[in-house]
C-alpha positions in Angstrom: 119.8 99.8 89.5 116.0 100.4 89.5 113.6 98.8 92.0 112.2 96.6 89.2 115.7 95.4 88.2 116.6 94.6 91.8 113.4 92.5 92.2 114.1 90.6 88.9 117.6 89.8 90.1 116.2 88.6 93.5 113.6 86.4 91.8 116.2 84.8 89.5 118.1 83.5 92.6 115.6 80.5 92.4 115.0 80.6 96.2 114.2 84.3 96.7 113.0 85.7 99.9 110.5 88.3 98.8 107.6 90.0 100.4 104.2 89.8 98.9 104.2 93.5 98.2 107.3 92.9 96.0 105.5 90.2 94.1 102.5 92.4 93.6 104.8 95.3 92.4 106.6 93.0 89.9 103.4 91.6 88.5 101.8 95.1 88.2 105.0 96.3 86.4 104.4 93.6 83.8 100.7 94.5 83.4 98.9 92.2 85.8 96.1 93.1 88.1 94.9 91.3 91.2 91.6 89.7 90.4 91.0 87.6 93.5 92.3 87.3 97.0 91.3 84.6 99.5 93.4 83.8 102.4 97.0 83.3 101.3 96.0 82.8 97.6 96.2 85.8 95.4 95.2 85.5 91.7 96.4 87.9 89.0 95.4 88.3 85.3 96.8 90.4 82.5 95.2 91.9 79.4 96.0 88.8 77.4 94.1 86.6 79.8 97.2 85.0 81.4 96.5 84.1 85.0 98.9 83.5 87.8 98.6 82.4 91.4 101.6 83.6 93.4 104.3 81.0 93.2 107.8 82.4 92.5 109.0 79.9 89.9 105.8 80.3 88.0 106.3 84.1 87.9 109.9 83.7 86.6 108.7 81.5 83.8 105.5 83.3 82.9 107.2 86.7 82.7 110.3 85.3 81.1 112.4 87.2 83.7 115.7 85.5 82.7 115.4 86.8 79.2 114.1 90.2 80.3 117.0 90.6 82.7 119.6 89.8 80.0 118.0 92.3 77.6 117.9 95.1 80.1 121.1 96.8 79.3 120.0 100.4 80.1 122.7 102.1 82.1 121.9 103.1 85.6 121.0 106.8 86.0 123.5 108.8 88.0 122.6 111.8 90.2 124.3 115.1 89.4 
């Protein structure tokens, strides 16, 4: 399972314990860039103009992670 897949599964637990760096990684993987940081508030925006301030439930809904997780049926790569 890829790092992105593991993070999505962690977010879908509804009460995930994640580090900010994981949140940033997830948002960047879905095309978001950090536009503002002040104290504990970090704002992100994507090319469509969607904005998010880091709140886990909002990230799940905005990125439609439940649907994305269900659609991701790519088999895990195995090492030789």
